[in-house]
N, C-alpha and C positions, 0 to 999 in steps of 0.2 A: 362967260364960261364959269360954271359953278363947281367948286371942289367940295367933296363930302369927306369928312374925317372918318377913317376906318379904325375901329378900336384895335388895340394890340392883340396879337394872337393869344397871349396869356390870359386874356379876359373871356375867351370863348368857353361856353359850358362843356365840360367833358361828357362823352357819351356814357350812358348808364350801362353798367355791366352787372350781370347777375352774380351773386356771391358764389364763389367756387367755380366759376366758369359757365354756369347755367347748363342748358340743354346740350350745347356742343360738347362740353366737357364730359357729360354723362354718356353721350353717344360714343365719344372716343374711348372712354373707359370700358364700355360694353363691348365695342369692337375688339379692344385689346384682350378682354377676358375670353371672348369667343375664339380669337386666334390662339390664345394659350390652350384652350380646351382642344382645338383641332390639332395642335402641335403635340400636346402631352396626353392625348387620349389613351395611349398605351399605359401610362402611369396610373390612369384611373380605370383601367380595364376591369380589375377585380371588383372595384366598387360598382361600376356599371353593370357587371355581370350579376352581382348579388341583388342589386336593385331590380334588374330585369327578372330574375328568378322570383323575387318577392311579388312583383306585379303579376307574373304568370300564375303563381299560386293563388293570389287574391282573385284574379279573373276566373280561374278554373273553379275555385271554391264557390264563388257567387253563382256561376253557371250551373254547377252540379247541385248546389243546395236548392236553387230555384226549381230545377227539373226533377230532383229526386223526391220532393215532397209529394205525398199521396194527394189525390184529387177527389173531392166529393162527387165528381161526375161519375165515378164508378158505381154509385148507388142511386144518384138523382138524375143522371143525364143532364138535360138542360132544364129540368124542373126545379122548383123551389121547395116543394113538399112531396111526400108520398104517403099513401094510405095502404094498409094491408087488410083486405077483406076476406072473410071466410067464404069458401066456395062450396060448402057442403049442401046448401040449398040453392040450386040454379035460379029459381024464380026470384028469391030475395036478392041474390047477387045481381041479376039483370036489372031489377028495379033500382038498386043502389047505384049501379053504374050509370043508368039513364038519368037519375036525379043529379049525380055529380056532374055529368056532361051538360045537361040542359039547364039546370037551375042555378048551379053554384060556380062552376069553374069554366064552362064553355068547352075548351079543348082539353081532352084527357088522353092518356096513353096507358092502356091496361096490359099487364104482363101476367100470364097465367103460369102457375107452378103445380106440377105433380111430382111427388117424391116416390120414386120407384125403387123397390128393393132389388139388390143384385145378389144372386146366390153366392154364399160364402163370405160376403162382406157385411159388416155391421152398418156402415154409413150408406144411406140411399143416394140415388142419383137424381138430381133436379132436372126434370123434363120441362123445358121452358117454352111457352107459346108466346112469341114476341114478334112484332112487326119490325123488320130491319129499317124501315123508313118511318118509324114512329115519330110523332111530333116532338117527344122529349127523350125517348130512349135510344135514339139512333147512335149517340156517342158510346153506348154501352155494348155495341156489336161491331165486329169486323171479321172479314173473311180472310183466312190465311191461305187456304187452298180450296179449289172447287167453287161452289156457289151456295147460296141460301136455299133451304128446302122450299118447294113450291107446290107440293101435292100431298095426298094422304099417305103415300107410301115412302116418303122421303124424310131424312133427318140429317142434321149437321151436329157434330160433336166437337168438344174441346179436346186438346191433346191428352189431358189427364183422363177424361172419360173414355177416350179411345183406348188408352192402355188398360183401364179397368174392364172394359167390355171386350178387349182383345179384338178390336176391329180397326178399320182404316178406310180411307177414301176408296169408293167403288165397291165396297163389300156390303153384304147384307147382315143385319143384326136385329135381334128381337128386343124391342124396348116397350115396356108397359103392355106386354101381350100382343104387340103388333110387329109384324115382320116389315122392316123398313130398309131402304137403300141409303147408305151414307154418301151424300152428295157434296159435303163440304166439311172443312175443319175451321171452326170459328173460335172466337175468343172475346172476352171483355177487355178491350185495349187499355182501359183505365184500372183494371185489376186482373192481373194475369193468374192469380190464384183462384179466381172464380171459375169453377168447373160445372158444366151443365151440358145437356143435350137440347138442341133447338129444333122445334117442329113448326110447321106452318099454322098460324092461329086459326085459319079458316077450316082446317081439318084436324084440329086438336080435340082430345077428349076433355070433358068438363074438368076444370081445375079444382084443386083442393084449396088453394089460396090464390089471391090475385093482388099484385102490387099495382097501385094506381098512381101514376105520376101526374101532378097537377101544378099549375102556377097560381099566383094570387097572393094575397096577404094572409097573415096569421089569423085575422079576425074571421075571414071567410072559412078558413080551415076549422076553427072552433065552432062556428055557426053550423057547418055541415055535420060536425061531430055531435052536436046536440040533437040532430034528427035521427041518429042511429041508436037503437036500443042494444044494450050489451056492450062488451069491450070492443074497442077499435084502436088498433095500433096506428099512430101517426108520427111522422118524423119531419123535421125541417132541415134544410141545408145548413150546415154549421157556418158560424160567422167568420171562421178563419178562411180568408180568401188569399189569392195570390198577391193582393195588395199588402197584406200583413206579412206574407212570406218575403216579398220584395223589401219591405222595411227591415225585416230580420237579416236578410242577406246584405243590405246596406250597412247594418251594424257590424256584420262580420267583415265586410270590405273595409270599414273604417279601422277595425283592429289590424287587418292586414296592412293597411297603409301606414298605420302607426309603426308597425314593424319596419316598413320601408324607410320611414324617416329616421328611426334609430340606427339602422344599418348605414344609411347615408351619412348621418352625423359623424360616425366613426371615421368614414372615409374622407369627409370634407375637413375634419380636423387635421388629418395627415396632409391633405392637399394644401391647407393653409400653412402648416408648418414647413412644407417643402418650398412654398413660395414666400416664406417670411422675408428673405433678403430682397426679392424682387419688389414686394410690397413696401419694404423699408425704403428702397430707392425711390419708389413712386411717391411716398410720403415726403422724402427729402426734397423732391422736385416741386412740392407745393400741393400735392393731393390732400384733400380733406378726409376726415374719418368717414364721411358719407361715401366718398369715392372708393375708399378701401373696402367698405362693406359691399358696395355695388359690384366690385370685382368678384367676390365670393358668391354673391347672390346670383349673378349672371351665370357663373359656372354651375351652380346648383340647378338653375332652371334648365340649362342646356342638357345636363346629365339626366335630370328628371324627365324632360321631354323625350329624349331618345329611349330611355328605359320604359317609359309609359307606353309609347307607341309600339315598340318592339314586344314588350311583355304582354300587352293586351292582344296583339295579333297572334302571338304564339299561344297564349292561354285559350283564346277562342278556337284556334286551330286544334289544339290538344283536346278540347271538349268535343269538337265535331268528330274527331277520330274515335273517341272512346264512348260516345253517347249510346250507340246501339249495343255495346257490349255490357253496359250496366243496367239494361232494362230488366233483366232477371232479378238483380239485387233490388232494384227500385220497385218491382212488382207491377209495372205498367209500361206501356209503350211511350217512347220519348220522341218528340219532334226536335231534331237537333238544332234547328234555327229558331226555336221558340225560346229566346233568351231575353233577359231583362235589359234590353239595350239602353234605356235611360240610366239604369244603375251602372252599367258598364261604362257609359260615357261619363257619368259623374265620377266613377273610379279613376278613369284616365285623367280627368282634370285634377282630381284630388292628389293623384300620384305626382303630378308636376308641382302642385302647390306644396305638398309635404316635403318633396325633395328640396324645393326652394327654402322652405322653413327650416329644414335640417341644416342648410348652409348658413342660416342666420346666426346661430350661436358662435360657430367658429369665426364668422365675419365680425361679429361684435368683439370677440376676444382679440382678434388680430388688429382691429382698428384702434384698440386701446393700448396696444403694445408700444412702448417708447421706441423712437426711431433707432437709437443706438442698440437697444436689445434686439430689434428686428434685424438690423444689419449684421449683428453677431450671431443670429439664429439661435439664441438661447431659449430653451423651453420655458414656458411660464411656470412660476412657482405655484404648486397646488394649493388651492384654497381650503380652509377648514370645512369639514363636512357637517358641522352642526346645523347650518342653515338648511342644507338639503335634507337632513334628517327630519327637521320640523315640517318642511314642505311635504315630505313623503308621508308623514303621519296624517297630515291634513287631507291629502289626496286619497290615501287609502281609506280613511274614515268616510270621506264623501262618496267614494266608489262603493263601499260596502253598504252605505245607507241607501244609495240609488238601487242597488241590486235587491236589497231587502224590500223596498217599496214597490219594485217591479212585480214581485210575485211570480216571476218567470213568464209573464204574459204581456208586458208593455215594452215594445221594441225600443222606444226612445229612452226609457230609463235603463234598460239593459245596455244599450249602446253607451249612454253617458257613464254608467257605473263601470263598464268594462274599460273605457278609455281612462277614466280617473284612476282605476286600480292599476292599469298598465303604466301610466305616467308616474304613479306613486312608486312602483317598482323601479322605474328609471332613476328616481331620486334616492332610492335606497342603495343603489349601486355603489356610490363613493363611500358611504358608511360601511358597507359590507367589505369593500376592498381594504379599508383602513383597519377594520377589526381583524381581518385575516392576516394582514401584514404585521399587526401588533403582536402576533404569536410567533414571530420568526426568531426570537431571541437565541435559542440554542440549536437552531437548525444549521446545516452546512452552509458554507459561504455562498455557493452558487444559488442555493434556494433562497437565502436572504436577499441576494442581489436581484433575483427575479421578482420577488415580492416587493422590493423597494422600487423597482422600475414600474410596477403596476401603480404604486402611489404617485410616483413622479409624473407619469403620463395618465393620471386618473381620468382626465377628460375623455380621451379616446377609449381607455379601458372601461370607464363607466358606461359610455354609449354602447360599446360592444357587449358588455355584460347585460345591459337592459335588452338589447336585441336578442341575445341568447336566452335570457329569462323569458321573454315574450314568446319566442319560437317554441321553447320547451313547455311553457305554460299552456299554449294552445294545444300542443300535443298531449300534455297530461290532462287538460280539460276534456279533450275528445276521449281519452282512455277512461278517465274516471266517470265522465258523463255516460258513455256507453255501458260501463259496468252498472251505473245507477239505473239506466234504462232496462238492462237485463234483470236487475233486482226487482224493479217494479213490475216487469212482465211476469216474472216468476211468482210474485205475490198475487198478481191478478189471475194468472192461468197455470201456475205451478211450473214444474220442470218439463211439462209436456203431459201427454196422456199416459205413456208407458215408457219403461226403460228400453234400451236397444236390444236387450236379450230376452224381453218378455213378450208373451203372446196371450191375449185374453180370448178364450174360447167360450162362446155362449151357446146354449141349447136354444136355437131359434132366436127370437127377439124378445127378451123379458119385458113384460109390461106390468101394470099394477095387478094383473091377474096371472098367476102362474098355473099352467095346465097340470092336471093330475097325470102322473106316469106310473106305470106298473113297475115292480122290481125287475121283470124281464126286459122291459124297455130301457130301464136305467142301466142294466148290465150290458145290453147291446151298445148303448151310447158310450159306456166306459171302455169297452173293447175297441171301438172305433177311435176313441180319443187316444188310447195307448198306441194304436197303430200309427196315428198321425204324429204323436210325440216321439216315436221311435226314429223318425227321420231327422231329428234335431240333436242327435248325439245322446248325451245322458242328462236330460233335463230333470228339473224338480217340478212335480205336478201337485198343485194345491187345489183340492175340491172347493167349490164355492156354493154355499147354500144360503137361501134367503128365508127369513121368517115369514110364514103365511098363517092366516087365520083359518084353521081347518073347519071351524064351526060354520063359517060362511062359505057358500058354494055359488060360483057364477056359472050359469048354464053354458057360457061360451057362445061363439058365433055359430050360425048354421053350418053344419058339417065339421065343426071343430070339436075340441075336447073341453069338457068343463074344467074349471080351475078354482083356486082359492085366492083371495086378495092378499097381496104382499104387503107386509108392514113397512111403512116408510116414515121418515123423520124430516122435519123442516121447521122453518120459523113459525111462530104462532099465527094462526089464521088472521087474527085481528091486526097483526103487524106486518103481514106478508104483502110485499109490493107486487110480486109476480108469483105464479104458481110453480115454484121450484121446490121440489122435494128430493130426498135422497133415499135409496133403498137401505134397509137394515140387513146386513149379512149376519150369519150365525158365527159367533166367536168360537170356532173349533180350535183345538190345539194346533193343527197344521197352519191355520190362518194366523193365529197369534204368533207363531214362530217367525213369520215374515216381518213382524214388528219387534222381534226379539223380546217377546213377553211370555211369561209363564202363567198358565191358567191358574196355578195355585197362588200366584202373587196378586191376583185380582181380588179386591175386597168383596166380601159376600153381599154387601148392600149395593154394589155397583150394578146398574141396570144397562147402561149403554156406554160403549167405548167409541169415541168419535173425535175426529180432527176439527169438527165444526165448533164454532164459538157462539156465545149468546144463548138466549132462551130457545129451547127446542120442544116441539110438540109431536106426538105420535099421530100418524095419519093412516087411514084405511082400516081402522079397528072400530068395533062397536062403541067403545067408550069415547067420550069427547073430553078435550082439554086435559090430556094426560101428559104431564111434563116429567120425563124420567130423570133419575139421578145419573149424571154423566161423569165420566172420567176422561181427561185428555188422552188422546191416542197419538203416538209419535207420527208426525205428518211427513209422508214421503214426498209431498208436493207433486205426485203424479195423479192427475185428475181422474183417471179411470180405475185406479186402485180401490179396493174395498176399504173406505175410510170411515165407515160407521158400522159398528157391530153390536149385536145384542147378546147379553150373557145368557148362559144356560138357566140360571136362577130366574131371570126375567121371563124366559120362554115358559118355564114350568109354572110360574105364577099365573100367567095369562092363558096357558093352554095352547100356545102356538106350536106349530110343527115346522121342521126344516124341509125345504124343497130344493132339490139340486137344480141349479141354473147354469152351471158352467165350471170351468177350471182355469186357473192361472198357471201357465207353463213358463218356467224360467230356464232358458238354456244356459250352457256353460260358456257361451261365446255370443257376440253380437250376431243377430240373425242376418243372413245374406238374402239378396233378392231372389235367388233361386230357391232357397228354403221357404221363403214366404209364398212363392208361387205354388210350390208343392203342397204346402199346408192349406192354401186356399182351395186347391183342386180337391183335396181329401175332405175338407170341410163342406164343400158344395155337395159331394156325394153322400156325406153323412147327415146333412141337414143342419150343420153348425153354421155359426157366423163367427168370424175371427176379427180381432182388432190388434193391430201392431202399432209401433211408434209412428206418430206423425212428425215428419221432419220440421224443425223450427229453425227460423233464420238465426244464424249466429253472428255476433258482432266481434268475435275473436280476431278475424282477419282485419277488421277495421282498426282494432286496437294495435295490432302489430304494425299495420301500415302507418298509423299515426306516429308511433314511436320511431319507426324508421325515417319517416319524413322529417320529424322534428330533429332527430339526431343528425341527418345529412345537412339540414339548414344550419344547425348549430356548429357543426364541424366546418362548414364553409365560412361562417362568420369568424370562427376561431382562427382559421388559416389566414384570413385577411388581417385580423387584429394582431396575432402573434408575429406575423411577418412585419407589420408596421412598427410594433413596439421594439422588436429586436433590431429593425433597421434604424430607428431613432437612437437606439442604445449602441450603435456601432462603435462609438468611441470607447465605451466600456469593454467591448469585445477586443478592440485593438490593444487596449492596455493589458487585459488578461493574457492575450496571445503573446505580447512582448515580454511579459513576466514569466512565460513558460507554462501557462495553464494548458492542460491536455485537452483533447477533443471531448472528453467526458464532461468537462465544465460547460462547454457550449451545448451539449446534449441536455444537461441538467437544466440549464437556463430555459431552453425552449420547452422541455417537457413540463417544468414547473409552471411556466406561464400558461400553457394550454390546459393543464390539469386543474390549476387553481380557478381559472375563468369558467371552465366547464362545471366544476363542482359548485361554485357559487351560483352559476346560472341555473343548474338543475335544482338546487335547494330553493332558490327564489321562485322558480317556475312552478315547482310542486306546491309550495306554500300558497303562492298567489292563485293557482288554479283551484285548490281546495277551498280557499277563502271565498272565492267567487261562487263556486258551486254551492258551498254551504249557505251563502247569502241568498241565492236563488231558491234553494230547496230547504230553507229553514223550517218549513212546516212538515217536511218529511225527511228528516236527517237519517232515518233508517236506510234510505236508498243508497247512502254512501258507506254503509257498513261492509259491503262486498268490495274490499280493497283489492285491486289488481296488482298483487305483490310482485309478480314476475315482471310485468311491464314497468312498474315504478322502479324496481331494482335495476332494470336495464338502463333506465334514465339516470338515476341518482348514482349508481355505482359503475355500471358498465360504460357509460359515456365518458366520465372523467378518466377512467383507466384507458379507454381507447384513445382519447385525446392526448394523454400523457405518453402512451406508447408511440403514437404516430409522431408526436413532436420529437421524441428521442431518436426514432429511426431516421426521420427526414433531416435532422440537424447534424448528422454525422459528417457531411461533406462541407468543407470550408467554402463559403461563398466567395465569388470573384471580387465583390466590392469591398471585402473586408480589409484588403491591403491598401486601398486608395480612398481618398475622400472625394465626394462628388462636388464639382464646381458649378456654380450657378452662372 
């Protein structure tokens, strides 16, 4: 029998244990954190609600921006290029279409256009011959009622043309000299402002112009152009596609998610402070700093996941409900389910990630808190703001640089610059709070105490201030950006064609040749004009004459009147990119009064008064290269107003004569629809054409909505922050109450806290928004000169006052928790 010696138990190797308990310890900490969230979700309800609202706003904004953008399908359909051919010579047109189809592009889609005059109206109606099942143009047609025309005596019209022609489905109408039955109401679903009448291409009259939709590369397009003698208009689909739009919306979503993280940071700081004793006990039991951070990170992930799922679902549902109602504002039909799903999915993931990241800073601060300080629940001492000021300057400089380099066209740089600027504003917050609190020296005690509390709790106050600044900054960026867009639109197209109280009455349709009319004919036209103007109250009627070359006579069309060439003005022929010229009206004393000018004040050597700039050359006169001496004319920015006039001395020098072409009627009130209809009826019987104001889309409602949305979000953040700060300062309130402080003190504390944060947030938001816009629009800073004063005043002045008043009113009742301390 053999015995084997067994080594003592003390000599056995100890099992290896991971530092800090390893994976089992982390699982236990995460389960504990989730249980705390499930048990204390009511304490985080406000933070969860604000996170959800922020995600809803981000999701809705991404969906709306993606779908509200105009599509080039309105002009190109499915094609890559388009050609515009002249249809005046049918044989030449047919040969060019055949060459385009057979030799160069294969499949083509030809759309014919005839522009038909409507009695009483200056703008003609586009009679369009288009195949609804065309290879490329099918997306440009849709039936709203009835069907497409299929015979020689049928027509379909858009709703605007139906109103113009006073017709409807099932009624007969005369279009281009043909009696047709209206069999359908159609539209261009990609451009609801596109008004036309649709006829069957197989039974259409010869077109005046033809739009040819083709596919292929740019080289083929230019090669075909080389085979055409004379001018040929050609266009290619713009490079801006939905891919670029999706990238832009992702940048917007990133900004929204940054707002989410800032809102969440303020809430998680409070959660960490409330759990300070619990986390202190956990640390006393042996938990490491990593475990303490994990508790807060798990809480942030849980809150972010719930808010992301709920907010994304509600945001998509909200978009589905309002999508059809914004089609008119968008100007095209919207497929509600055509959403950037990958972008929305990325936003959902990023919402969880940003909420988790927002919990990291409070987790880091709590993990570094000494155990005794944590068990005593003392608030951490505020750190100096010098470092954050340096970081803010660096981030703001980097953000502005990225925005400058983007040129407003590079989504990656725009997104990077926006994020850097927003984070820079976040780091400006503590410095701004300290600067405001430094001016509290001679203020009342309650105000000084409120400002001191902002410094004591500057971590949560700074996060809340950054969230308010970003919310209001986005609002101000929308307001200022829309004002800049309005300014640029006005620069490009003026204030519109006419004012709301103006009516431009023309004798026929003035062309480069003005017909000769006898004094009796002019007297009859004047009498009919006065009868029409008499229905508009007491209007001011200004005669309009054009300068004509009486020495030249045009024989006119067969059966028509002979006429004289009208003098026009335009860019020099050598520099002219397109044949755009402008008529020269006669500078009569009545016309000069519209511009508040006195004929005696016009210098004798002045030849032309004009709002046009640059070198100008006279057109339709026997002489060549005549460049008149001009004087600037006050620009009304109305495109149909007479904005180029020739002086009497210039007319006498050249022997030109005035010819009556119409009248400008200015009523003493905005013209109603009924008055316009009556004027059109009278104009039709008299042989006039009238032009009234064309309605332009206004961005005023967008600005008002942006201000309201930003204010509501800022007030929600303020409600959470003020409640948290006042809750943490409950000890001060108990001391004040015990010393006999009246209810007015409590009101002043809350009102000062709310008003101070709102004021700082509004100022930082306005400055940050304008810095960002100025960086993007640095090549056209004039666009920012139209300052929306009323909307900015509502943000900078109205919001702080509203916040202060709301804090004063809501703080009047003594809270139940004031007389007792919460036990953990």
